[in-house]
N, C-alpha and C positions, 0 to 999 in steps of 0.2 A: 600133866594130862588128867583131867577130872573124869571120874566115873559118873554114871547116871545118878547115883545116890548123893554124891557130894554136890553135884550141880543143883539138884533139887533143894538140898539143905541150904546152900549158899544163896540161892536165888529166891528163897521163900518170901523174904521181905519185899522183893521186887514184884512178885505175883500179888502179894497183898496190896501193894500200892496201886497196881493196875486195877485190881478189883474195886478198891476204894474210889479211884477216879471214875470208874464206870458207874458205881452207885451214885456218886455225886452228880454226874451228868444226868442220870435218870431222875434224880430228885429236883435238879435245877436246870432246865433247858437253856438258861442264859449263861451257864458256866462257860468259861473261856475255852475256845476251840483253837486247834492248830491251823495256821494259814496253809494254803496250798504249797507255798514255797517260802524260804527265808526272805525276810524283808526288814527294812528299817522302821517304817511307820507302824505304829501300834494304835493310833487313834486319830480322829479328825476334829478340828474346830472349824466350823463353817460360818463365816461372817457374811450374812446375806443382806444386801442393800436393796430393799424393795422399791420398785418403781423404775429402775433402769438408769444408773449413772452414765454420764456421757464419757466414752472412751477418749474422744478428741479434746476433752476439757480436763482430763485427769492424768492418765498414764501413757497416752499415745500421742506424741507430738507430731503434727502435720504442717510443715513449713508451707506447702503449696496451698493449704487451706487458708493460711494467714495472707498469703500473697494474692489469692484470687477471691478474696472476700467480695460478695455482692455479684459475682459472675455466675452464669448458669453452670450447673454440673455438666462436665464435658462428656458424659456417657449416660446411658439410659438408667432411670430409676426402676425399682422393682415394679412388676405389673400390678401386684396387690400390696397396698400400703395401708397403714392404720389411719393416716390422715394426709391431707395434701400439704406438700412443702414447696418452697420456692427456691431461690438461689442459695449459693454457698454462704455460710455464716462462720466467720473467723472466731476462734476462741477468745473470749474477753480476758483470759488469764495468761500470764507469761509462764513459760517453761524454762527450766535450767537443769544442767546435768548435776547428778549427785553420785557420791561414792566412787570407788575405784572402777566400777563398771561403766560409770558415766551415763547411766540411764536418766533420761529427762522426765521430770515430773512437774506438774503445774503448781501454781501458788496455792491451790486448794488443799494440798496434802504436804505441808512442810515437815511435819513430824514423821509420817510414814516414809517420806523421801529419804530420811536418814538411814532407813533399813534396806535400801535397794540392793546392797551387797548380800543380803540374806533372801532376796525375793527372786522368784522365777516368773516373769511376765509372759502371759499367753495372749498374744495380740491377734491371733487368727481364729478366734472362737466364733461359731455361728450356730444359729438355731433355725427353726422353721415357722414359728408362730409370732406374729406381730402384736398380739393382744396379751394383756397382763395375765389373764386367767390361764390361757393355754401355755404361755411361756413359763409361768411359775410351775405348772404341773410338769412340763417337759424337763425343766431343770431339776425338780425335786424327785420325779418318779420315772423319767425317761419316756413318758407317754403324755400326749396332750388331748387324747380323745377317749381314753378309757381310764377307769380307776385301777391304779397299779400300786404296788408297795413302794414306799419312799426310799430314797438313797440310804438314809440312816437305818431303816428297817432291814434292808439287804445286808448292810455291814454287820448289824447285830446278829442276823441269821447266820452269816458266814463266820463270825469271830466270837460272838457272845460278849460278855463283859468281863473285865479283869477284877471286878469287885462284886461278889455275890450279893452284897447288901444294897446295890444300886442298879438301876436299869442300864441297858446297853446304849440307849439313845435318849438324850434329853434335849428339848427345844425350849429356849428361854424367850418369853414374850413373843410368841409367833403371831403372825398376822392371821386374822379370821376371815379375811377377804380373799377373793381370787383362788378358790380351791379349799381354803381353810384346812380342816382336818386332813383332807386327802394329801396335803403336802408333807405331812409327817406321820401318816397312818401306815398300817401294815397290809391293808387290802386283804388278799387271800393268804398271806403269810400268817402264821399264828399270831394272835393279837399281842402277845407279850413282847414281840419285837418292835411294835410301834413306838413312836416317840412319846415320852412323857412330857406334856406341856407344863411349864412353870409360868403362871400368869398368861397374859396375852398382850397384844399391841395396844390395847385400849387403857391399860393401867400402867402406872410408873413401875420401873424395875424394882424399886425399893419395896413395893407391895406384892411383888411376884414371889409367892411362897408356896410350898407344899403344905396345905392346910391339914389340920387334924393329925399331925405327925406324932403327937404325944397323946396318950390315953390316960387321963387323970383318974378314971373310974376303975379300970381293971389293971392288974399287974401283968407283966409279960408272961408269967407262968399261966395265969388265968386265960389270957388271950391265946396262948399256945394250945391249951386244952380245948378252947372253943373252936379254933381253926382245925385241930385234928378231928374233932367231932363233925364239923362241917365237911371236911375233906372226905371222911368216911361215908357220910350221907350222899355226897355227890358221886363217889365211886360206886356205891350201891345202886344209885340211880342209873349210872352208865351201864352197869352189869358187864356183859362180855362185848358190848358194841362200843367201839371207840367214838368219842364225841370231842372233836378238836376244839370246839367253841367252849365247852364246859371245862376241858383240860386247861385251856388258856386262862379261863376265869379262876380256876384253882391256883394256877401259877401266879396270877396277878395278886391274889390274896396273900400268897406266901411272900412275894416280893414286897408288898406293902408292909407286912409284918417285919421283915428283915430291915427295911429302910428306916425303921424307928431307931436303929442302932447307929446310923450314919448321917441321915439327912439333917437332923438338928445342928450338928457340928458344922456341916458344909454351909448351911444357910446363915450361920452366925459369923459375920465377918469382923467382929470386934477385935479379934486377935491379930488382924492385919495391921502392919505398922503404918504410921502416918506417911512415911516415905512411899510405901506401896499405894496408899490411897491417892496421893498426889500424882503418882506415876500414871494411874488410870484416869485421872481427872475427876475424882470424887469430890474434890474441893471446889469445883466450879459448876454452877447450875446448868451451864450449856453442855458440859460433857459428862455430868454425873450419871445420867440415866444409862447411856450406852456404856459408860465406863464400868458401871456396876455389873452390867451383863457380861462384859469381857472378863472382869475379875471372877465372876461366878463360873464362867467357862473354864478358866484356868483351874479353879478349885475342883470342878467336876473332872476335868481331864487328868489332873495329878492323882485323883483317887480312883481311877480305873474306868470311868465311863468311856465307852468306845467312840461315840459320835455325839458331839455337842454342837448345837446350832444356836446362834444369836441373830436376831433379826432387827435391823434398823428400819422400823416402820412405826407409823402413828396414824391418827385419824385425819391428818392433814394431806399434804401433797406428796410426801415421801421424796423420791428422786425424780418424780414424773413431771419435768418442767416443759410442758408444751408452750408455756409462756413464762415470763419472769425467771428465765434461766439463770441470770447472774445472781439475783437475790436468793433463789431457791437452792442452787448448788452450793453457794457460799454458806448458807445456813446449814444445810445437811452435812457438808464436809466438816464444818467447825464442830459438829456434834460427835463425829466419829474419829477424826484424825488423831487426836491425842490418845484416846482409849486404845485404838488399834496399835499405835506405836508402843504404848505401855505394855500391851499384851505380848507383842513380839519381843520386847526387851526382857520382860519378866520370864517368858518361856525359855529364852536363851540363857539368862542368868541362872536359872534353876536346872539347866541341863535337859529341859523337856522338848526343846525345839527339834533336836535331832530325831526324835521318834514321834513327834506330833506334826501332822500335816495340817497347815493352816490354809484355808481356801477363802478367797474374797471374790464376790461376784454379785451382780444384779441378775435379773431374769433376761435382760438384753441390754444393748447400748442405746445410743441415740444417733440420729442422722446428722451428717455434716451440713445439711441444707436446713434453711430456716423454716419455722412454722409460725404463722401469725403475722400480723401487720407491723408489730413493734420491733422486728429484728431482734427478738430476745426469747426464742423458744426453739426446741428441737423435737422431732417426732420419734416414735419407737423405732429401733433398728436391731432386728435379730440377725441381719445378714453379715455383720462383722462387728465384734466388740472385744473388750479386754477382760480377762480374769487374771488373778495372780495366785500363786501358791508360795508357801515358804516352809522350810523344814521338811521332815518326813521323807528324805531321800531325793528331793529335787535339786537340780543345780542352782546354786546361789549366784546372784548377780547376773542372771541369764535372761535373754529375751528370745522367745520362740514364736515364729509366725508374724504375720503383718496383714493389715488391710491395705487397700489401694492408697494412692497418694493423698486422697481426701478423707479416708476413713469410713467409706460406705460399705464395701464388700470385703470379706475375708479373701485373701489371695494367695498368701504364702504359708506353707505348713499349716493348712487349715485343720481346725479341730471342731467337729460337730459335737453337740452335747453328748451324743452316744460315745464319742471318743474321749471326752472329759471323764465320763463315768467309768469307762474301761480303764483309763489311766489311774484314776483314784483307787479303784479296786486293786489294780496291779501294785500300786505303791503300798497297799496294805497286805500284800501277799496273797491276793485272791485272783484267780483266773476268771475273768468275767464270763467266759464261755462254759465254765464248769460250775459256777455258782447259780444253780437252777433250782426250781421248785415246781413239782408236778401239780397242776391245777386244771380242772375242766378238760382233761384228756390230752394235755400237752405240757411240755416243759416251758417255763417262763424264766426270764432273767432280766436284770436291770436294763441291759442294753438291747433287749429283744433279739433281733437277728443281725444287729449292726455292731459297730464299735471297733476301733483300732487303738492300740496302746501307743502313746507318744513316748517311745523309749529314749528319744534324744534329750528329753528334759531331765532324765534321771542320772544320778551320780554313778 
């Protein structure tokens, strides 16, 4: 039985540790935070396929679509569509089962298909906006009509970063179109939670760097003195009145200073083995660009960045095949299939897949009905499409939900984008109803006033 004096003496170091933790959080708002409840996933890698890959040509096999090719859709189309479509269009690619789970994957993804026993397919996803701009914003921010914080910003706000020398959210080669910055910004959240873009979709991934990361003119000690002086001037300017914008600017300066210790090493991939380079497809000009993005995603994830996004996008047609479906989807899939497979293999081999949630998705899918006179195109389809997840506490080799027999509407175990967001946050240990931020007189959250967690997909 301890008396009060013994208890205080024995716990002194513990109190000191608590005080130090409190001080560090005060100095660095991006410091790691505890989740709302214990969970497996610690971070997210989001593989974004801009333009809308077709679910019925990739990961959701529809035998009746093949059988009824050229026939009218046997039920009503949506009242509002992006473009006019005709009769049913069979997939030009063959599907076959893979793995112990037997999930059928098309010829477009032979390498990803080898990982079906690690993947959880979500076949009943649906959104509300058939236009690229609105659908991108809905997927990334939960809202398609207002500027809202991005998914990665919310994750950083809830969990911080595991590495104080790196941001909580990095987006590699993001698209500048269809919402641009709003898709990775922080909106009314403090700006230091926004995504740090590395390059953009208009430049090759090999040129996507954090520039000016080394200062050849001033030593770190001299820079530290300058920053301390600048910080003091800014605090004097604020006085007793809080200024969140200026405080975030100060925090951004501090993060940029700390990044000098970590970013040069992360950006330098010369230490990666030849086998690893080939695994990601860096030895092939077709796969090199996206392969480099996936490799960088792994390097950021293993060093404590909480949310990493890589975007498959360019100045061409992306996955948006209103015509030339066979040529376009073949080309796009050939660029990402091996790199994604390499990423999944590498994460698993390094023991990172268990606590890393990998998410694959476009902003919507495509219609099973044909667009255009050439019988070789599909329109936008937000009413039913496929996403998949891997690692991070989801069931492996599992399929959840389904669209109708032809792949038009989500019908079984439907997941709206709000449900997807709620589920991602839950997998990270965050209650989407409690992850709120007061702004403009009301509490906001990623899922607004919606969202149901798909607990059936969790281990």
